[in-house]
C-alpha positions in Angstrom: 115.5 77.4 132.5 115.0 80.5 130.3 115.6 80.1 126.7 117.6 82.8 125.1 115.9 84.4 122.1 117.5 86.6 119.6 115.6 89.8 119.1 116.0 91.6 115.8 118.2 94.7 116.1 116.4 97.9 115.3 117.1 99.4 112.0 119.4 102.3 112.0 117.8 105.6 111.8 118.0 107.3 108.5 119.6 110.7 108.5 117.1 113.6 108.3 116.6 114.9 104.9 118.1 118.3 104.4 115.8 121.2 103.3 112.1 121.2 103.8 110.8 118.8 106.5 108.7 116.0 105.3 105.4 117.3 106.8 105.9 120.6 105.0 106.9 119.5 101.6 103.4 119.1 100.1 102.1 122.5 101.5 105.3 124.0 100.5 104.8 123.0 96.9 101.1 124.0 96.8 102.0 127.4 98.3 104.8 127.9 95.8 102.5 127.0 92.9 99.7 129.4 94.2 102.1 132.2 94.8 103.7 131.8 91.3 100.4 131.8 89.6 100.0 135.4 90.8 103.2 136.6 89.2 102.6 136.3 85.4 99.7 138.9 85.2 102.0 141.3 87.0 104.8 140.8 84.6 102.5 140.9 81.5 101.1 144.1 82.7 104.6 145.6 83.4 105.8 144.6 79.9 102.8 146.1 78.2 102.7 149.5 80.0 102.4 152.2 77.4 105.5 154.2 76.8 105.7 157.3 79.0 103.7 155.7 81.7 104.7 154.0 85.2 103.3 150.7 86.1 102.0 150.9 89.6 102.4 147.2 90.3 98.7 146.2 90.8 96.2 144.3 88.6 93.7 143.6 91.4 92.0 146.7 92.9 94.5 149.0 91.2 93.0 152.1 92.5 94.3 151.4 96.0 98.0 151.2 94.7 98.6 154.9 94.9 97.3 155.0 98.4 99.7 152.5 99.7 102.5 153.7 97.7 102.1 157.2 98.9 102.3 155.7 102.5 105.6 154.3 101.6 106.9 157.6 100.3 105.5 159.4 103.4 107.3 156.9 105.6 110.6 157.3 103.7 110.3 161.1 104.2 110.0 160.6 108.0 106.2 160.3 108.7 105.1 157.9 111.6 101.4 158.7 111.6 98.9 158.3 108.9 97.4 161.3 107.2 94.5 160.9 104.6 95.8 161.9 101.3 92.6 162.5 99.4 91.0 165.2 101.3 91.3 168.9 101.6 90.4 168.9 105.4 92.9 169.4 108.0 92.9 166.2 109.9 95.3 165.1 112.8 97.8 162.3 112.0 96.7 158.9 113.5 98.3 155.8 114.4 97.2 153.6 111.5 98.8 151.6 108.6 102.1 151.4 110.5 102.8 148.3 108.3 103.4 150.6 105.4 104.8 153.7 107.3 107.2 152.2 109.6 109.2 149.7 107.5 109.3 152.5 104.8 111.9 154.4 107.0 114.3 151.7 105.9 113.2 150.3 102.5 111.0 153.2 101.2 113.8 154.1 98.7 113.1 150.9 96.7 110.8 151.1 93.6 107.2 151.0 95.0 105.8 148.5 92.5 108.3 145.9 93.1 108.6 146.6 96.9 104.8 145.9 96.8 105.3 142.5 95.1 108.1 141.3 97.4 106.0 142.3 100.4 102.8 140.5 98.9 104.7 137.2 98.2 106.2 137.3 101.7 102.7 137.8 103.1 101.3 135.1 101.0 104.0 132.6 102.2 103.2 133.5 105.7 99.5 133.1 105.3 99.7 129.7 103.6 102.2 128.5 106.3 100.0 129.5 109.1 96.9 127.8 107.5 98.9 124.7 107.3 99.7 125.0 110.9 96.1 125.4 111.8 95.0 122.4 109.9 97.7 120.3 111.7 96.1 121.4 115.0 92.6 120.6 113.9 93.1 117.3 112.0 95.1 114.3 112.5 94.7 112.2 109.4 96.9 113.4 106.6 94.2 113.3 104.0 92.0 115.6 106.0 94.8 118.0 106.5 95.5 118.2 102.8 91.8 118.7 101.9 91.5 121.3 104.6 94.6 123.2 103.4 93.3 123.0 99.8 89.8 124.3 100.5 91.3 127.0 102.9 93.5 128.2 100.1 91.1 128.0 97.2 87.9 128.9 98.9 86.0 125.7 98.1 83.6 127.4 95.7 82.7 127.4 92.0 82.4 131.1 91.4 85.5 131.4 89.2 83.8 128.9 86.8 80.6 130.7 86.3 79.6 133.8 84.3 79.4 137.3 85.8 75.6 137.0 86.3 73.8 133.8 87.4 69.9 133.8 87.1 68.0 131.6 89.5 64.3 132.4 89.0 63.7 136.0 90.1 67.2 136.1 91.7 70.2 137.5 89.7 73.2 136.6 91.7 77.0 136.6 91.1 80.1 135.2 92.9 81.7 137.4 95.4 85.1 137.3 93.6 83.3 139.1 90.7 82.6 142.2 92.7 84.6 142.1 95.9 88.1 140.3 95.6 89.3 138.5 98.6 86.8 135.7 99.0 89.5 133.1 99.2 93.0 133.0 100.2 94.3 132.4 96.5 92.5 135.6 95.8 93.6 137.4 98.9 97.2 137.0 98.2 96.9 138.8 94.9 95.8 141.9 96.8 97.6 144.5 99.1 100.3 142.9 101.4 98.6 144.0 104.7 95.5 141.8 103.8 97.3 138.5 103.9 99.5 139.5 106.7 96.4 140.2 108.9 94.8 136.8 108.1 98.1 135.1 108.7 98.3 136.8 112.1 94.7 135.8 112.9 95.5 132.1 111.9 98.6 132.3 114.2 96.5 133.5 117.3 94.2 130.3 116.8 97.2 128.1 116.4 98.5 129.5 119.7 95.2 129.0 121.4 94.9 125.4 120.3 98.4 124.6 121.3 97.6 125.9 124.8 95.5 122.8 125.3 98.9 121.2 126.3 101.6 122.6 128.4 103.6 125.2 126.4 106.2 127.8 127.1 105.8 131.4 127.7 107.3 132.3 124.2 104.2 130.8 122.7 101.7 132.9 124.6 104.0 136.0 124.0 104.0 135.4 120.3 100.1 135.1 120.2 99.8 138.4 122.0 102.2 140.2 119.7 100.0 138.8 116.8 96.9 140.3 118.4 98.6 143.6 118.6 99.9 143.4 115.0 96.3 142.5 113.7 94.9 145.4 115.8 97.2 147.8 114.0 95.9 146.5 110.7 92.2 145.9 111.3 91.1 146.4 114.9 87.8 144.8 114.2 89.5 141.6 113.0 91.5 141.4 116.2 88.4 141.8 118.3 86.6 139.1 116.3 89.6 136.7 116.6 89.7 137.1 120.3 86.0 136.7 120.8 86.1 133.5 118.8 88.9 132.0 120.9 87.1 133.1 124.1 83.9 131.3 123.0 85.9 128.1 122.2 88.0 128.3 125.4 84.8 128.7 127.6 83.1 125.6 125.9 86.4 123.6 126.1 87.2 124.8 129.6 90.7 125.4 128.6 92.2 127.5 131.4 95.5 128.5 129.7 93.4 129.7 126.6 91.0 131.6 128.8 94.0 133.4 130.4 95.4 134.0 126.9 92.1 135.6 126.0 92.1 137.8 129.2 95.7 139.0 128.4 94.7 139.7 124.7 91.7 141.8 125.8 93.7 143.8 128.2 96.6 144.3 125.6 94.1 145.8 123.1 92.4 148.3 125.6 95.1 151.2 125.0 94.7 151.2 121.3 90.9 150.8 121.5 90.9 153.8 123.9 93.0 155.7 121.6 90.6 155.1 118.8 87.6 155.9 121.0 89.2 159.2 121.8 89.9 160.0 118.2 86.2 159.1 117.3 85.0 161.6 120.0 87.4 164.5 118.9 88.1 163.9 115.2 85.6 161.3 113.9 86.5 162.3 110.3 90.0 160.9 110.7 88.5 157.4 111.1 86.6 157.2 107.9 89.1 154.8 106.5 88.0 152.2 109.0 85.0 150.3 107.8 82.9 148.7 110.5 81.6 146.1 108.0 82.2 144.8 104.5 78.8 144.5 102.9 79.2 142.3 99.7 75.5 142.6 99.1 75.0 139.2 97.9 74.7 136.5 100.6 73.8 133.6 98.2 76.8 134.4 95.9 79.1 134.4 98.9 77.8 131.4 100.8 77.0 129.2 97.8 78.8 130.2 94.6 82.1 131.2 96.3 82.0 128.6 99.1 79.9 125.8 97.8 82.0 122.9 99.1 83.0 124.6 102.3 79.4 125.7 103.1 78.2 122.1 102.3 80.7 120.6 104.6 79.7 123.0 107.5 76.1 122.1 107.0 76.8 118.4 107.0 78.9 118.9 110.2 76.1 120.7 111.8 73.3 118.1 111.0 75.6 115.2 112.1 76.4 116.9 115.2 80.2 116.8 114.5 80.8 120.6 114.8 82.2 120.4 118.2 85.5 120.2 120.1 88.3 122.0 118.5 86.4 122.5 115.3 84.2 125.0 117.3 87.0 127.6 117.1 87.1 128.0 113.2 83.2 127.7 113.3 82.8 130.6 115.5 85.3 132.6 113.4 83.5 131.7 110.1 80.2 132.6 111.7 81.4 136.0 112.9 83.2 136.8 109.6 80.0 135.9 107.6 78.0 138.3 109.8 80.7 141.0 109.2 80.7 140.5 105.5 77.0 139.7 104.9 74.9 142.0 107.1 71.9 141.1 105.0 71.8 137.7 106.9 70.4 139.6 109.8 68.3 141.7 107.5 67.2 139.7 104.5 67.4 141.6 101.2 64.3 142.0 99.0 65.9 139.6 96.3 66.2 136.9 98.9 62.7 137.3 100.1 61.5 137.1 96.4 63.4 133.9 96.1 61.4 132.1 98.8 58.2 131.5 96.8 60.4 130.4 93.7 62.1 127.8 96.0 58.8 126.5 97.5 57.3 126.2 94.0 60.3 124.2 92.7 60.1 121.9 95.7 56.4 121.3 95.0 57.1 120.6 91.3 60.0 118.1 92.3 57.7 116.4 94.9 54.8 116.1 92.4 57.2 114.6 89.7 58.7 112.1 92.2 55.1 111.0 93.4 54.4 110.2 89.8 57.2 107.7 89.4 56.1 104.0 89.2 56.7 101.9 92.3 
């Protein structure tokens, strides 16, 4: 005879909290703080502008302000193609910088300085949100997600705490942020709006590729392809690097849907690449604004001073053989982006070569000192 047992009734489900979802509250607060920290320098510069002058809206790489603001004005006056402004040569208009030209047909009448600030903060929010989505796909523990998001946002380096020049034996080095702003996300969102937008779109393409490990709707693949096209219209080289990184990861992971996504992304880039190739053959001077590489000129400052913690964690992952699986995707991107920014890694500079005997001597002295310790 069965004995009836009373099972506890499940607790009633609590109503969902209104506003920001629970999983987004912490990254939303961090993103808001980072975004707001970029505002006071702008406000102070605007309030202290000398009488009879116009504040251009920039405190980081201010010389670029007039280029982007002139694009807004050109778009407001009906331009759809980019024309280099600072040249006396007669160059054809090209399909470049549509992120400034095309929206300006609707909002180009707004004051350019404050239009820039609104666009910059919107791009910053998009970038930090996609970084959060990427960390959710890569890591399951909440602590790892938060650390990954923090390091991704702040760069994981000590360059901001050091003086302009750092002397290490015969090597005089400096952090990347001292000469080439944009070495971290927190630095990048202080710059022109198209820069954080480009990185936000790159992060979204990686999120799409990772989510294709599981059955997904067609809208997800379509959004990834739109992101690839959008990145291509900002930086064609970044779009190629993103697709190449996803291709390497998909082949290693043998992920069929991600591989098909890569094939579609390559095909969808071909028309614009063919257009640029035809311009390069007929009017190469019109493409001078596209830089094939960003040589920061100081690999040590980039990899160690500006990314000390991040580079250290990557080395630990390599030596412990944990750099595999889904982590291979951001690893391929980091490797490709490092080569793009530091060509001297392929061709060592004279300063790095002079540092080798200094490091060897330092290791010898350390070994002799340790050998003299009493047992």
